[in-house]
C-alpha positions in Angstrom: 0.1 -0.1 0.1 2.9 2.5 -1.0 1.4 5.8 -2.8 4.2 7.4 -5.2 4.1 10.1 -7.2 3.5 9.3 -10.9 3.4 12.6 -12.3 2.8 16.1 -11.9 0.2 17.3 -10.0 -2.6 19.8 -10.8 -1.9 22.8 -9.5 2.0 21.7 -8.9 3.1 25.3 -9.0 1.3 26.2 -6.0 2.4 23.4 -4.1 6.1 23.0 -5.0 7.3 25.5 -3.1 5.6 24.0 0.4 6.9 20.2 0.6 4.2 19.3 2.9 1.6 20.5 0.6 3.4 18.8 -2.7 3.5 15.3 -0.5 -0.6 15.6 0.7 -1.2 16.7 -3.0 0.9 13.5 -4.3 -0.7 11.1 -1.6 -4.5 12.6 -2.3 -3.8 12.3 -6.4 -2.4 8.8 -6.0 -5.6 7.8 -4.0 -8.1 9.5 -6.1 -8.9 11.9 -3.6 -9.6 9.2 -0.9 -8.5 11.2 2.1 -8.5 8.1 4.5 -6.8 5.8 2.1 -4.1 8.7 1.6 -3.5 9.1 5.2 -3.0 5.2 5.6 -0.5 5.3 2.8 1.3 8.4 4.2 1.5 6.8 7.6 2.4 3.6 6.1 5.3 4.8 4.4 6.9 6.7 7.0 6.6 3.7 9.1 8.5 2.0 6.8 11.0 4.7 6.7 11.3 4.9 10.2 11.8 1.3 10.8 14.5 1.3 7.9 16.3 4.1 9.6 16.0 2.3 12.9 17.5 -1.0 11.5 20.6 1.2 10.3 21.1 2.9 13.2 21.7 -0.9 15.2 23.9 -2.2 12.6 26.0 0.7 12.4 25.6 0.6 16.4 26.9 -3.1 16.2 29.6 -2.4 13.8 31.1 0.3 15.9 30.7 -2.1 19.2 32.6 -4.8 17.1 35.5 -2.2 16.1 35.2 -1.5 19.9 36.0 -4.8 21.3 38.6 -5.8 18.8 41.0 -2.8 19.4 40.4 -3.4 23.1 43.8 -4.0 25.5 43.8 -7.3 27.4 45.5 -7.7 31.1 48.7 -7.6 29.8 48.6 -4.4 27.7 48.9 -5.9 24.6 46.2 -5.5 21.9 44.1 -8.6 21.0 
């Protein structure tokens, strides 16, 4: 249920200066003016983007932690 902009929006010159308005217009155009469906699509897309960002953050954190463990010193002062 992903709505994507497939072309110019009617009155696009009016909304291109305001990104939020342009995004809302694109969702409404994609859903043929169905407000409830447009809202659900926007929320679904935002949730998917948030989940993707959280996964990337966890992966980076895991890689950084692994780097710290590989670079730590043991009890004798020698690197592992």
